[in-house]
C-alpha positions as CSV (number, residue, x, y, z in Angstrom):
1,X,-16.5,-30.8,21.4
2,X,-16.6,-28.8,24.6
3,X,-20.3,-29.6,25.1
4,X,-19.8,-33.3,24.7
5,X,-17.0,-33.4,27.3
6,X,-19.0,-31.3,29.7
7,X,-21.9,-33.7,29.2
8,X,-19.7,-36.7,29.8
9,X,-18.2,-35.2,33.0
10,X,-21.6,-34.1,34.3
11,X,-23.1,-37.6,33.7
12,X,-20.2,-39.3,35.4
13,X,-20.3,-37.0,38.4
14,X,-24.1,-37.3,38.8
15,X,-24.1,-41.1,38.5
16,X,-21.1,-41.4,40.9
17,X,-23.0,-39.4,43.5
18,X,-26.1,-41.5,43.0
19,X,-24.2,-44.8,43.3
20,X,-22.4,-43.6,46.4
21,X,-25.6,-42.4,47.9
22,X,-27.4,-45.7,47.2
23,X,-24.5,-48.1,47.6
24,X,-23.2,-49.9,50.7
25,X,-19.9,-49.6,52.5
26,X,-18.1,-51.9,50.0
27,X,-19.1,-49.6,47.1
28,X,-17.9,-46.5,48.9
29,X,-14.6,-48.2,49.8
30,X,-14.0,-49.2,46.2
31,X,-14.7,-45.7,44.9
32,X,-12.5,-44.2,47.5
33,X,-9.7,-46.7,46.6
34,X,-10.2,-45.9,42.9
35,X,-9.7,-42.2,43.7
36,X,-6.7,-42.6,45.9
37,X,-4.8,-45.0,43.7
38,X,-4.3,-42.3,41.0
39,X,-2.8,-39.8,43.4
40,X,0.9,-39.2,43.7
41,X,2.8,-42.0,45.4
42,X,6.0,-43.8,44.5
43,X,4.8,-43.3,40.9
44,X,3.6,-39.7,40.0
45,X,-0.1,-39.2,39.3
46,X,0.8,-38.3,35.7
47,X,2.3,-41.8,35.1
48,X,-0.6,-43.5,36.7
49,X,-3.0,-41.8,34.3
50,X,-1.1,-43.3,31.4
51,X,-1.2,-46.8,33.1
52,X,-5.0,-46.3,33.6
53,X,-5.4,-45.6,29.9
54,X,-3.5,-48.7,28.8
55,X,-5.5,-50.9,31.2
56,X,-8.8,-49.3,30.1
57,X,-8.0,-50.0,26.4
58,X,-7.1,-53.6,27.2
59,X,-10.3,-54.1,29.2
60,X,-12.3,-52.2,26.4
61,X,-14.0,-49.9,28.8
62,X,-15.0,-46.9,26.7
63,X,-16.0,-44.6,29.6
64,X,-12.7,-45.4,31.3
65,X,-10.8,-44.7,28.1
66,X,-12.5,-41.3,27.7
67,X,-11.8,-40.4,31.3
68,X,-8.1,-41.4,31.2
69,X,-7.4,-39.7,27.9
70,X,-8.9,-36.4,29.2
71,X,-6.8,-36.8,32.4
72,X,-3.6,-37.7,30.5
73,X,-3.9,-34.6,28.3
74,X,-4.6,-32.5,31.4
75,X,-1.5,-33.8,33.2
76,X,0.7,-32.9,30.3
77,X,1.3,-36.0,28.2
78,X,1.9,-35.2,24.6
79,X,-0.1,-36.7,21.8
80,X,2.9,-38.7,20.7
81,X,3.4,-40.1,24.2
82,X,-0.3,-41.1,24.5
83,X,-0.2,-42.8,21.1
84,X,2.8,-44.8,22.2
85,X,1.0,-45.9,25.3
86,X,-2.0,-46.9,23.3
87,X,0.3,-49.0,21.1
88,X,1.2,-51.0,24.2
89,X,-2.5,-51.6,24.9
90,X,-3.0,-52.8,21.3
91,X,-0.1,-55.3,21.6
92,X,-1.3,-56.6,25.0
93,X,-5.1,-56.6,24.1
94,X,-4.9,-57.7,20.5
95,X,-7.0,-56.8,17.5
96,X,-10.2,-56.7,19.6
97,X,-8.9,-53.4,21.1
98,X,-8.9,-51.7,17.6
99,X,-12.5,-50.4,17.7
100,X,-11.9,-48.8,21.1
101,X,-8.5,-47.5,19.8
102,X,-10.3,-45.7,17.0
103,X,-12.6,-43.9,19.4
104,X,-9.7,-43.1,21.6
105,X,-7.7,-41.7,18.7
106,X,-10.7,-39.5,17.6
107,X,-11.1,-38.1,21.1
108,X,-7.4,-37.4,21.4
109,X,-7.3,-35.5,18.1
110,X,-10.3,-33.4,19.2
111,X,-8.7,-32.6,22.5
112,X,-5.4,-31.6,20.9
113,X,-7.2,-29.5,18.3
114,X,-9.1,-27.7,21.1
115,X,-5.9,-27.2,23.1
116,X,-4.2,-25.8,20.0
117,X,-7.0,-23.2,19.6
118,X,-6.8,-22.2,23.2
119,X,-3.0,-21.8,23.1
120,X,-3.2,-19.8,19.9
121,X,-5.8,-17.6,21.5
122,X,-3.6,-17.0,24.5
123,X,-0.6,-16.1,22.3
124,X,-2.7,-13.6,20.4
125,X,-3.9,-12.1,23.6
126,X,-0.3,-11.7,24.8
127,X,1.0,-10.6,21.5
128,X,2.1,-7.0,21.4
129,X,0.7,-4.6,18.8
130,X,4.1,-4.6,17.1
131,X,4.1,-8.4,16.8
132,X,0.6,-8.4,15.4
133,X,1.6,-5.7,12.9
134,X,4.5,-7.8,11.8
135,X,2.3,-10.8,11.2
136,X,-0.1,-8.7,9.0
137,X,2.8,-7.2,7.0
138,X,4.2,-10.8,6.5
139,X,1.0,-11.7,4.7
140,X,1.8,-9.2,1.9
141,X,4.7,-11.3,0.8
142,X,2.3,-13.7,-0.9
143,X,1.2,-11.2,-3.5
144,X,2.9,-9.5,-6.5
145,X,0.2,-7.0,-7.3
146,X,-1.6,-4.5,-5.0
147,X,-4.3,-1.8,-5.0
148,X,-3.6,1.0,-2.6
149,X,-6.1,3.8,-1.5
150,X,-4.6,6.8,0.2
151,X,-5.8,10.0,1.7
152,X,-4.7,12.9,4.0
153,X,-6.5,15.4,6.1
154,X,-5.6,18.5,8.1
155,X,-7.5,20.6,10.6
156,X,-6.8,24.2,9.8
157,X,-4.2,23.6,7.0
158,X,-1.7,24.1,8.5
159,X,-2.7,22.4,11.7
160,X,-3.0,18.8,13.1
161,X,-2.9,16.3,10.3
162,X,-3.8,12.7,9.7
163,X,-3.1,10.2,6.9
164,X,-4.4,6.8,6.0
165,X,-3.9,4.0,3.4
166,X,-5.7,0.8,2.7
167,X,-3.7,-2.0,1.0
168,X,-5.7,-4.5,-1.0
169,X,-4.9,-7.6,-3.0
170,X,-5.8,-7.8,-6.8
171,X,-9.3,-8.9,-5.9
172,X,-9.9,-5.9,-3.6
173,X,-9.6,-7.9,-0.4
174,X,-8.2,-5.8,2.4
175,X,-4.8,-6.9,3.6
176,X,-3.6,-4.0,5.7
177,X,-4.5,-0.5,7.0
178,X,-1.9,2.1,7.7
179,X,-2.6,5.4,9.5
180,X,-0.9,8.1,11.6
181,X,-0.9,11.7,12.5
182,X,1.4,14.8,12.9
183,X,0.9,17.8,15.2
184,X,1.8,20.5,12.6
185,X,1.2,19.7,9.0
186,X,-0.7,20.5,5.8
187,X,-3.2,18.6,3.7
188,X,-0.7,18.0,0.9
189,X,1.9,16.7,3.3
190,X,-0.5,14.2,4.7
191,X,-1.5,13.1,1.2
192,X,2.1,12.4,0.5
193,X,2.7,10.8,3.8
194,X,-0.1,8.3,3.2
195,X,1.5,7.1,0.0
196,X,5.0,6.9,1.6
197,X,3.9,4.9,4.6
198,X,2.0,2.4,2.4
199,X,5.0,1.9,0.1
200,X,7.3,1.3,3.1
201,X,5.6,-2.0,4.0
202,X,4.7,-3.3,0.5
203,X,7.2,-5.9,-0.8
204,X,9.6,-4.4,-3.4
205,X,9.5,-5.2,-7.1
206,X,5.7,-5.5,-7.1
207,X,3.0,-3.8,-9.1
208,X,0.9,-1.2,-7.4
209,X,-2.3,0.6,-8.6
210,X,-2.5,3.8,-6.6
211,X,-6.0,5.3,-6.0
212,X,-6.2,8.8,-4.7
213,X,-8.5,11.9,-4.9
214,X,-5.4,14.2,-4.7
215,X,-4.4,15.7,-8.0
216,X,-1.4,17.1,-6.2
217,X,-0.1,13.5,-5.5
218,X,-1.1,11.9,-8.8
219,X,0.2,14.8,-11.0
220,X,3.4,15.0,-9.0
221,X,4.2,11.3,-9.4
222,X,3.1,10.9,-13.0
223,X,4.6,14.0,-14.5
224,X,5.9,16.9,-12.4
225,X,8.5,15.0,-10.4
226,X,10.8,14.3,-13.4
227,X,11.0,18.0,-14.3
228,X,11.6,18.9,-10.7
229,X,14.6,16.5,-10.6
230,X,16.0,17.9,-13.8
231,X,15.8,21.4,-12.4
232,X,17.5,20.5,-9.1
233,X,14.2,20.2,-7.2
234,X,12.9,23.6,-8.4
235,X,9.7,24.4,-10.2
236,X,9.4,25.8,-13.7
237,X,9.3,29.3,-12.0
238,X,12.7,28.5,-10.3
239,X,11.1,28.2,-6.8
240,X,12.0,25.4,-4.4
241,X,9.6,22.5,-4.6
242,X,7.2,22.6,-1.7
243,X,7.4,19.5,0.6
244,X,10.7,18.6,-1.1
245,X,11.7,16.3,1.8
246,X,8.6,14.1,1.3
247,X,8.8,14.2,-2.5
248,X,12.4,13.0,-2.4
249,X,11.5,10.2,0.0
250,X,8.6,9.2,-2.2
251,X,10.7,9.3,-5.3
252,X,13.2,7.0,-3.7
253,X,10.6,4.6,-2.6
254,X,8.6,4.5,-5.8
255,X,11.6,3.5,-7.8
256,X,11.3,0.0,-6.3
257,X,7.8,-0.5,-7.8
258,X,5.8,-0.6,-11.0
259,X,3.3,2.1,-10.3
260,X,0.1,3.1,-12.1
261,X,-2.4,5.7,-11.0
262,X,-6.2,6.1,-10.7
263,X,-7.9,9.3,-9.9
264,X,-10.9,8.9,-7.5
265,X,-13.5,11.5,-7.1
266,X,-13.7,12.4,-3.4
267,X,-16.9,11.6,-1.5
268,X,-18.3,9.8,-4.5
269,X,-19.3,6.6,-2.6
270,X,-16.2,4.7,-3.4
271,X,-15.9,2.3,-0.4
272,X,-12.2,2.4,0.2
273,X,-11.8,6.1,-0.7
274,X,-14.4,6.9,1.9
275,X,-12.7,4.6,4.4
276,X,-9.3,6.3,4.2
277,X,-10.9,9.7,4.2
278,X,-12.7,9.0,7.4
279,X,-9.6,7.4,9.0
280,X,-7.3,10.3,8.1
281,X,-9.8,12.7,9.7
282,X,-10.0,10.6,12.8
283,X,-6.2,10.6,13.0
284,X,-6.0,14.4,12.7
285,X,-8.7,14.8,15.4
286,X,-6.5,12.7,17.9
287,X,-3.9,15.5,18.1
């Protein structure tokens, strides 16, 4: 589309230059008048472009129609307003205008489509990271089932920590990546944090298949946690549960989902397990 418009404008400009170079004074006066008549006067230039389009359709001058549609869009006329003006041309010119009206409508639709793409691109450029994140999270509302891969990492254990999660649809298409870091943490805390942050953005009352290489997380969720709660968040040996704050938060969040668990062997070539492993390490290295 852009190439054809550039070609049209280039040809028009080159031929105008040639005609003015070869033409006599009358030719030059006409071209000068044609240019000046569309400038602001008692009527604004914007209105004159619409008048030029109507006249061009009635006269059935396709080059003129193309030029005036381009200019009408440039000067800010909406698609609806331009169509209304073209309706006037059809009434005045009659059915013989219809073939030219079809070509005009095609060009107008192409111009508006191109303009919409440019506007969308500008919005995305200006969009803040938070707004972009909200749009991604909104996409999750379309699904009732998810696959989630999580991992945590720590440099020193304790030390700088990172966590990561990848949220997939039932067909294993990636929907969202979540990651973050903490200055002073442990590997187990980061493993828990990865699951917590993923659950926070997944719509409630959905099914989640959780994939992790952490026995600590999977055993805790599938069996240990119920005993801890019965014992007042103490282990079988009557010691306080480690990372109790995170386990309690995870317990609260997980109650809103139907969870199932899959143990993944670390560094076994699983695409998404490797991805969250690498991302968690990168997050830890940022600190």
